N, C-alpha and C positions, 0 to 999 in steps of 0.2 A: 746562828744567821743564815739564809741555804738561800742562796745566786745563781739565779740560773744563766749556762755560760754559753760561746753562739757556737761553738760545740757540740750543746744537743745536753752537753750532762752537766749534775751539779754543785757545786764548793758548799762546805761548811766549812765557815768563816767563824769564828769566834765574838762572842757579846764583847768585851773590851777593847778594842785597841792597842798593841805596844806598846810597852814606857818607853822604848826605845828608836823603836819603827811610826811610829804613832800610825800604826796601817792594823787590817785586825790579822790572826794566824790562822794558813790554813788551814783546818782540823779534816781534811778530807774531802775528795772525789767522787762522786757513784752516778753511774748510770741511770739514776730514778728518780725521780721524788722523795718515793718512798722509805727507798734505799740508804736515802739521808735524812728523813724524818726520825727509820728506825737506830739509826749513828747515833742523833742527836739525843734521841732518849734515852743511850744505853751512856751517854756523859751524863746527863748529868744525875742519873741513876747514881754514877760511881763517885760523879763528886758527892756524896750528897746520904756514903753508906758505908 
């Protein structure tokens, strides 16, 4: 899940909330939406290969 921050950057969050904190894990902050989407694709590839 990608959200735009007030600073204009984009942050990638995990899909499932953390069991301990009930919040989504921060998986990285990126300058562009395209960079965030690319990293999300890399994460999904790594999880399934």
